[in-house]
C-alpha positions in Angstrom: 57.9 -28.0 18.1 55.3 -28.3 20.8 55.2 -24.5 21.1 54.7 -24.1 17.4 51.9 -26.6 17.3 50.3 -24.9 20.3 50.6 -21.5 18.5 49.1 -23.0 15.3 46.3 -24.6 17.2 45.6 -21.4 19.1 45.6 -19.4 15.9 43.2 -21.8 14.3 40.9 -21.7 17.3 41.0 -17.9 17.2 40.0 -17.9 13.5 37.3 -20.4 14.1 35.9 -18.3 17.0 36.2 -15.1 14.9 34.2 -16.5 12.0 31.7 -18.3 14.2 31.0 -15.0 16.0 30.5 -13.3 12.6 28.2 -16.1 11.5 26.1 -15.9 14.8 25.9 -12.1 14.4 24.8 -12.2 10.8 22.3 -15.0 11.5 20.8 -13.1 14.5 20.5 -9.9 12.4 18.8 -11.9 9.6 16.4 -13.6 12.0 15.5 -10.3 13.7 14.9 -8.7 10.3 12.7 -11.5 9.3 10.7 -11.3 12.5 10.4 -7.5 12.2 9.4 -7.8 8.6 6.7 -10.3 9.5 5.4 -8.1 12.3 5.2 -5.1 10.1 4.1 -6.5 6.7 3.3 -10.2 7.4 -0.4 -9.8 6.9 0.0 -8.0 3.6 -1.2 -11.0 1.5 -4.3 -11.4 3.8 -5.2 -7.7 3.2 -5.1 -8.0 -0.6 -8.7 -9.2 -0.7 -9.9 -6.4 1.5 -8.0 -3.9 -0.7 -9.6 -5.4 -3.8 -13.1 -5.2 -2.3 -12.6 -1.6 -1.1 -11.3 -0.6 -4.5 -14.4 -2.1 -6.1 -16.6 -0.2 -3.6 -14.7 3.1 -4.4 -15.1 2.5 -8.1 -18.8 1.8 -7.8 -19.2 5.0 -5.7 -17.4 7.0 -8.3 -19.6 5.6 -11.0 -22.7 6.3 -9.1 -21.5 9.9 -8.4 -20.8 10.5 -12.0 -24.2 9.1 -12.9 -25.9 11.4 -10.4 -23.9 14.4 -11.6 -24.9 13.7 -15.2 -28.5 13.4 -14.2 -28.3 16.6 -12.2 -26.7 18.3 -15.2 -29.5 17.2 -17.5 -32.2 18.3 -15.1 -30.4 21.7 -14.6 -30.2 22.2 -18.4 -33.9 21.3 -18.7 -34.8 23.8 -16.0 -32.7 26.5 -17.7 -34.5 25.8 -21.0 -37.9 26.0 -19.3 -36.9 29.2 -17.5 -35.8 30.8 -20.8 -39.1 29.7 -22.4 -41.1 31.2 -19.6 -39.1 34.4 -19.8 -39.7 34.6 -23.5 -43.5 34.1 -22.9 -43.5 36.8 -20.3 -41.7 39.3 -22.6 -43.9 38.4 -25.5 -47.1 38.6 -23.5 -46.3 41.8 -21.7 
């Protein structure tokens, strides 16, 4: 009887150690993952504001570029019309 109780106690201790080891391993992997995740992406929320401001700056720059391109196009077309008018005057006068 004493040997059977020792074997049962020993088997129980082995199972407890086995599951405790697994629990420690899983917990350590989870904690390492959380630390690594924080180190790599922890400041993502803090950078949202800077991303928003940079996006606004890019949008403003694109808008300004489109405005300048439109103005340049208008001036170019006006110069072309003026050039054509002057060419017509030269042909008509010559």
